[in-house]
C-alpha positions in Angstrom: 110.4 43.3 118.6 110.0 43.8 114.9 112.0 46.6 113.2 109.3 46.9 110.5 107.6 50.4 111.1 104.6 49.6 108.8 102.3 48.4 111.6 103.0 51.4 113.8 102.5 53.8 110.9 99.2 52.1 110.1 98.0 52.5 113.8 99.0 56.2 113.7 97.2 56.7 110.5 94.0 55.0 111.9 94.2 57.2 115.0 94.5 60.4 113.0 91.5 59.3 110.8 89.4 58.9 114.0 90.5 62.3 115.2 89.8 64.1 111.9 86.3 65.7 111.5 84.1 63.8 109.1 83.8 65.1 105.6 80.7 67.1 104.9 77.9 65.2 103.3 77.8 65.4 99.5 75.1 67.9 98.5 72.1 66.5 96.6 70.7 69.3 94.5 68.3 67.1 92.6 65.7 66.9 95.4 64.6 70.5 95.7 65.2 74.1 94.4 65.5 75.8 97.8 68.1 74.9 100.4 69.3 76.1 103.8 73.1 76.0 104.4 74.1 74.9 107.9 77.6 76.3 108.3 78.4 74.1 111.4 77.8 70.8 109.7 78.4 72.2 106.2 75.2 70.5 105.1 72.6 71.7 102.6 69.1 71.1 103.9 66.3 71.0 101.3 63.3 73.3 101.8 59.9 73.3 100.1 59.1 75.7 97.3 58.2 79.2 98.2 54.4 79.5 97.9 53.9 83.3 97.5 53.4 84.1 93.8 55.4 87.0 92.4 52.3 88.8 91.2 51.0 89.0 94.7 53.7 91.5 95.5 52.1 94.8 94.7 53.4 98.3 94.7 57.0 97.2 93.8 56.7 96.6 90.0 59.9 98.5 89.2 61.8 96.5 91.8 60.4 93.2 90.5 61.3 94.0 86.9 65.0 94.8 87.8 65.5 91.9 90.2 63.9 89.2 88.1 65.6 90.5 84.9 69.0 90.2 86.6 68.2 86.7 87.8 67.1 85.5 84.4 70.3 86.8 82.8 72.3 85.0 85.5 70.3 81.8 84.9 71.2 82.0 81.2 74.9 82.5 81.9 74.8 86.1 80.8 76.6 89.0 82.6 74.7 89.8 85.9 75.3 91.6 89.2 75.2 90.6 92.9 72.1 92.3 94.4 71.4 94.3 97.5 67.7 94.8 98.3 67.5 97.5 100.9 64.9 99.7 102.4 62.2 100.1 105.0 60.9 97.2 107.1 58.1 95.1 105.7 58.5 96.4 102.2 58.8 93.0 100.6 62.5 92.6 100.2 62.7 89.0 101.4 59.5 88.0 99.7 60.8 89.5 96.4 64.1 87.6 96.7 62.3 84.2 97.1 59.3 84.8 94.9 61.5 86.3 92.2 63.7 83.2 92.3 60.7 80.9 92.0 59.5 82.9 88.9 63.0 82.8 87.3 63.5 79.2 88.2 60.3 78.1 86.4 62.1 78.8 83.1 65.5 77.5 84.2 65.4 74.2 86.0 69.1 74.2 86.9 68.7 77.3 89.1 68.9 76.7 92.9 68.7 79.0 95.9 70.9 78.5 99.0 70.1 80.6 102.1 72.8 81.3 104.6 72.2 82.9 108.0 73.7 86.4 108.5 75.6 85.1 111.5 77.5 82.6 109.2 78.8 85.2 106.7 82.3 84.1 107.6 81.5 80.8 106.0 80.7 82.3 102.6 84.2 81.9 101.0 84.1 78.2 101.8 80.5 77.9 100.6 81.3 79.5 97.3 84.2 77.1 96.8 81.9 74.1 97.3 79.5 75.5 94.7 82.3 76.3 92.1 82.2 74.1 89.1 78.9 72.3 89.8 76.4 72.0 87.0 73.7 74.0 88.7 73.6 77.8 89.0 73.1 79.1 92.6 71.5 82.2 94.1 73.0 82.5 97.6 70.7 84.5 99.8 71.5 86.2 103.1 68.4 87.8 104.7 68.6 90.9 106.9 72.4 91.3 106.5 74.3 93.7 108.7 77.7 93.6 110.3 77.0 93.6 114.0 80.5 92.4 114.9 82.4 95.0 112.9 84.7 94.6 109.9 85.6 90.9 110.2 82.4 89.7 108.7 82.6 92.4 106.0 86.0 91.1 105.0 84.7 87.6 104.7 81.9 88.7 102.4 84.2 90.8 100.3 86.6 87.8 100.0 83.7 85.7 98.8 82.5 88.2 96.2 86.0 88.8 94.9 87.0 85.1 95.0 90.7 85.6 95.7 93.2 84.6 93.0 90.6 82.2 91.6 88.0 84.9 91.1 84.3 84.4 92.2 82.6 81.3 91.0 80.8 81.9 87.7 77.8 79.8 88.8 77.0 81.8 92.0 75.1 85.0 92.5 74.9 86.7 95.9 71.7 88.4 97.1 71.3 90.2 100.4 68.5 92.1 102.0 69.0 94.8 104.5 67.3 97.7 106.2 70.4 99.9 105.5 72.1 100.5 102.2 75.6 100.5 103.7 74.9 97.5 106.0 76.3 99.2 109.1 74.5 99.0 112.5 73.2 102.3 113.7 74.6 101.8 117.2 78.1 101.1 115.9 79.6 104.4 117.1 78.5 103.9 120.7 79.7 100.3 120.7 83.1 100.7 119.0 84.2 104.3 119.4 84.8 106.9 116.7 88.2 105.7 115.3 87.3 102.0 115.2 83.9 102.9 113.8 85.4 105.0 111.0 87.7 102.1 110.0 84.8 99.6 110.2 82.6 101.9 108.2 85.2 102.1 105.4 85.4 98.3 105.3 81.6 97.9 105.3 80.9 100.6 102.7 83.5 99.0 100.5 81.5 95.7 100.7 78.3 97.4 99.7 80.1 98.7 96.6 80.7 95.1 95.5 76.9 94.8 94.9 76.5 95.9 91.3 72.7 96.2 91.6 71.1 98.2 94.5 67.3 98.0 94.6 65.7 100.3 97.1 62.3 100.0 98.8 60.9 103.3 100.0 58.3 103.6 102.7 54.7 102.8 101.5 52.3 105.8 101.3 48.6 105.5 102.0 47.5 105.2 98.3 50.0 102.4 97.7 48.9 100.7 100.9 45.2 100.8 99.9 46.1 99.7 96.4 47.8 96.6 97.9 44.8 95.9 100.1 42.4 96.1 97.1 44.6 93.9 94.9 44.8 91.2 97.6 41.0 91.5 98.3 40.2 91.2 94.6 42.6 88.2 94.1 41.1 86.2 97.0 37.5 87.4 96.9 37.5 89.2 100.2 34.8 91.8 99.6 33.6 93.9 102.5 31.9 97.3 102.4 34.3 99.0 104.9 37.6 97.4 103.8 39.5 100.7 103.5 38.4 102.0 106.9 39.4 98.7 108.5 42.7 98.5 106.7 43.6 102.0 107.8 42.7 101.2 111.4 44.9 98.1 111.2 47.9 100.1 109.9 47.4 102.6 112.8 47.4 99.8 115.3 50.6 98.5 113.7 52.3 101.9 113.7 52.9 102.1 110.0 52.1 101.0 106.4 54.0 98.4 104.5 53.4 95.4 102.2 53.8 93.2 105.3 51.2 95.0 107.2 48.8 94.9 104.2 49.3 91.1 103.9 48.8 90.6 107.7 45.5 92.5 107.5 44.4 90.4 104.5 45.3 87.2 106.5 43.2 88.4 109.4 40.3 89.3 107.1 40.5 86.0 105.2 40.4 84.1 108.6 37.3 86.1 109.6 35.6 85.3 106.3 36.8 81.7 106.4 38.6 82.0 103.0 41.8 80.1 102.3 45.1 81.8 101.4 48.3 80.4 99.8 50.4 81.1 102.9 
């Protein structure tokens, strides 16, 4: 039997290589502008460009100006803030995040958007580290963010935004949408108890404070709703004599007014009139 340990060490090394998880695939950010991050496989999956034009979002001019202005400063390497888009359901938060990115990206070809699922918030610190130092500039989007599991996810997000001893990556900007400004589930008290809820609430509010830019979306009143209906109808040549009456009946059936409800009515009307729409 040979006393040379080299063959045995080589076999051990080969066995360890087989047991080790494969390295994540190298990201290819040249093929698209929008990507979905799959935390399990650590892969970036390319997505098609977002088709809804920014000017089709009506009734949110102030929000568009603030959000896109911040994005364009980030794209140019100027000081900018992480963004929390918060407010009522269907107000256009997600649409503004994506359409605003497409508008800013038209002038800055190195800008990319990476969307991460809200259930994968714990993977954010590792994601930010993978983006650090790359030549592109990344808008990381988490849609409908809230901390259903308590403070652990909040701590992961805070760690990502602060970046630890290395600091946050200069080329990454975090954007979240939420129905609640402080990101905390309404049923948290019943689920966790008063003391635990108070501790979690402190953690979660401290996370919302890390967003330098809060952009609110108030509920849509009737004049704004009808203005959205007319703007869409004029844009897509959907003229009818009773459009306001029908639009109001539609909103009553849906139980409220919002940009989403207005767009759904327009889609229904366009289908009836056999007119194409961009989405």
